C-alpha positions as CSV (number, residue, x, y, z in Angstrom):
1,M,-69.4,0.8,51.6
2,N,-72.9,2.2,51.1
3,P,-74.2,3.1,47.6
4,T,-74.0,6.9,48.2
5,A,-70.3,6.5,49.0
6,H,-69.8,4.6,45.8
7,I,-71.5,7.4,43.9
8,R,-69.4,10.1,45.5
9,L,-66.2,8.1,44.8
10,S,-67.2,7.4,41.2
11,R,-68.1,11.0,40.6
12,K,-64.7,12.2,41.8
13,L,-63.0,9.6,39.7
14,T,-65.0,10.4,36.6
15,L,-64.5,14.2,36.8
16,T,-60.8,13.8,37.6
17,T,-60.1,11.4,34.7
18,Y,-62.4,13.5,32.4
19,G,-60.2,16.5,33.1
20,A,-57.0,14.5,32.7
21,L,-58.0,13.1,29.3
22,L,-58.9,16.6,28.1
23,V,-55.6,18.0,29.3
24,M,-53.7,15.1,27.7
25,L,-55.5,15.7,24.3
26,V,-54.8,19.5,24.4
27,S,-51.2,19.1,25.6
28,N,-50.4,16.5,22.9
29,W,-51.9,18.9,20.3
30,R,-49.8,21.9,21.6
31,V,-46.6,19.8,21.4
32,D,-47.3,18.4,18.0
33,N,-48.6,21.3,15.9
34,S,-50.0,24.8,16.0
35,D,-51.4,25.3,12.5
36,Q,-55.0,25.5,11.4
37,L,-55.2,21.8,10.4
38,A,-54.0,20.8,13.8
39,L,-56.6,23.0,15.4
40,D,-59.3,21.3,13.4
41,L,-57.9,17.9,14.5
42,L,-58.0,19.1,18.1
43,L,-61.7,20.1,17.8
44,I,-62.4,16.7,16.2
45,A,-60.6,15.0,19.2
46,T,-62.2,17.1,22.0
47,L,-65.7,18.0,20.8
48,P,-67.2,14.5,21.4
49,L,-65.9,14.6,25.0
50,L,-67.1,18.2,25.5
51,A,-70.5,17.4,24.2
52,F,-71.2,15.3,27.3
53,L,-69.8,17.8,29.8
54,P,-73.1,19.5,30.9
55,W,-74.8,16.1,31.5
56,I,-71.8,14.6,33.2
57,L,-71.7,17.6,35.6
58,K,-75.4,17.0,36.4
59,G,-74.8,13.4,37.1
60,S,-76.9,11.9,34.3
61,N,-76.8,8.1,34.1
62,R,-77.4,8.1,30.4
63,A,-74.6,10.6,29.7
64,H,-72.2,8.3,31.5
65,I,-73.4,5.4,29.4
66,G,-73.0,7.4,26.2
67,L,-69.6,8.6,27.3
68,G,-68.6,5.0,27.8
69,C,-69.6,4.2,24.2
70,I,-67.6,7.2,22.9
71,L,-64.6,6.3,25.0
72,L,-64.3,3.0,23.3
73,V,-63.2,5.0,20.2
74,Y,-60.7,6.9,22.3
75,V,-59.3,3.7,23.8
76,T,-59.0,2.1,20.4
77,K,-57.2,5.2,19.0
78,A,-54.8,5.3,21.9
79,V,-54.0,1.6,21.8
80,L,-53.4,1.8,18.0
81,E,-51.1,4.9,18.5
82,L,-49.3,3.0,21.2
83,A,-48.7,0.1,18.9
84,L,-47.5,2.3,16.0
85,Q,-45.7,5.1,17.8
86,P,-44.9,4.2,21.4
87,G,-44.1,7.1,23.6
88,F,-44.7,8.5,27.1
89,A,-47.5,10.8,26.1
90,V,-49.3,8.0,24.3
91,I,-49.1,5.8,27.3
92,L,-50.6,8.5,29.5
93,E,-53.4,9.1,27.0
94,T,-54.1,5.4,26.9
95,I,-54.2,5.2,30.7
96,A,-56.4,8.4,31.0
97,S,-58.9,7.1,28.4
98,L,-59.1,3.7,30.1
99,A,-59.5,5.2,33.5
100,L,-62.3,7.5,32.3
101,F,-64.0,4.6,30.7
102,F,-63.9,2.4,33.8
103,S,-64.9,5.3,36.1
104,A,-67.9,6.2,34.0
105,L,-69.0,2.6,34.1
106,Y,-68.4,2.5,37.8
107,Y,-70.7,5.5,38.2
108,V,-73.4,3.7,36.2
109,H,-73.0,0.7,38.5
110,A,-73.1,2.8,41.6
111,K,-76.3,4.5,40.5
112,H,-77.8,1.0,39.8
113,L,-76.8,-0.1,43.3
114,L,-78.4,3.0,44.9
115,R,-81.6,2.5,42.9
116,N,-81.8,-1.2,43.9
117,S,-81.1,-0.4,47.6
118,L,-83.8,2.3,47.6
119,K,-86.2,-0.1,45.9
120,N,-85.5,-2.8,48.5
121,D,-85.9,-0.4,51.5
122,T,-89.4,0.7,50.5
123,P,-92.1,-1.4,52.2
124,A,-94.2,-3.4,49.9
125,S,-97.9,-2.5,49.8
126,D,-100.4,-5.3,50.4
127,P,-103.3,-5.5,48.0
């Protein structure tokens, strides 16, 4: 598979899992509570993800790296919830956060492959 195909696949995976994690967070909030405190907790849970959205849509490599760092917190939270209160929704949230983490890192790797293949294709200039 060529590097551009890797990038297309990783973009689709990243955007799909990004949406899935946001849907999981919002749907878990709607099932649990609907008061003002719960709304504040929903904002705390979703704003770090939403902060990266413009740059993720543009395909920024640094945004995907930063998203991967933020997602480590989401993965840790989901695994702790899974250990303390196992349930189907928590399992889906854990899978969604792990899938987004790996797809974001896959995008960074694919961009690195593309950059290296372009660097190797350019002819070297003789001094």
